[in-house]
N, C-alpha and C positions, 0 to 999 in steps of 0.2 A: 583868548587871543593866542599869541605865540610869537616865536621869533624865527627869522630866516637865518640860516648859517651860510656864511660866505667863507670859503677856504682859498687861501692864496699860497701856492707852493712856488718856491723860487730858489735858484742857486745864487742869486745876487745878494750880496751882503749889505750893501749900503743903499738906502733910499727906498727899498721896497715897502717897508711898513708905512712910511710917509705917503708914498704914492697910493697905496691901497686905502688908507684913511682919507686921503683927499678925494678919491673917486666917490667914496661913501658920503663924505661931507658935501660934495657938489650936488648930490641928490637929496640933500636935507634928511638923511637917514640918521637914526640914533644907534650908536654902538652901545649895547647894553652889557656885553662881556667881550673880552678878547683874550685869546690864548696865543702866545708866541713861543715857538720852540725851534730848536736848531740842533743839528748834529755836528755843527762846525762848518759845514759846506752847504747844506741844504736847509732852507728855512721854511717853516709852515706857520702861517698866520691864520687863525680862525676867529671870525667875528660873528657875534650873535647880534643881528640888526632888526630894527622895526622901522616902519614909516613914521611920519609926524604924529599919527594918531595912536601909535603904540601897537600897530598891527603887523602881522607877518606880510612879507612882500608877495603880492599877487599880480601886480601889473607887469605883463610880459615885456613891455618896452623898457621898464626899469631894470628888470633882470637881464635882458639882452644888452643893455647899455653897460651894466657892470661886467658882464662876460666879455664883450667885444672891446669897449673903450678901455676898461681896466686892464685887460690883457695887452692891448696895444701899447698902453703907457708902460707897462712892465717890460714888454719886449724891446722897447727903445733902449733899455739898459743892456741889450745884447747878450742876455743870458736866458736859458730856458725858464719859462714861467708857465703857471697854470692857474686859472681862476675857475672855481666850480661851486655849485650849490648842493 
C-alpha cells in the first residue's frame, strides 16, 4: 500500500490547518501522519493520507478536488497559499 503526501504552504497564520484538515475530512480520507512547521511567517503543513481502504490516492478527481477546492478555500484567507502532492 502506501500513502499520499499533501503539502500545504501558506503565509496565513490562523485557520489554515483547520481548512486543510476539513478538505481532507470532507473526502473521507485518513490522516495517518501530519507535520506542521513554521518560520514565524510562513507555515508548511504536510499530511500523509490514505483513502478509506488504507490505499494511496489514485483517483484523479479526488486529487484535483484537493488541489483546486482546497487551494480556493485557503485563498479566501487573502494570503498566498499553495497545495501540492
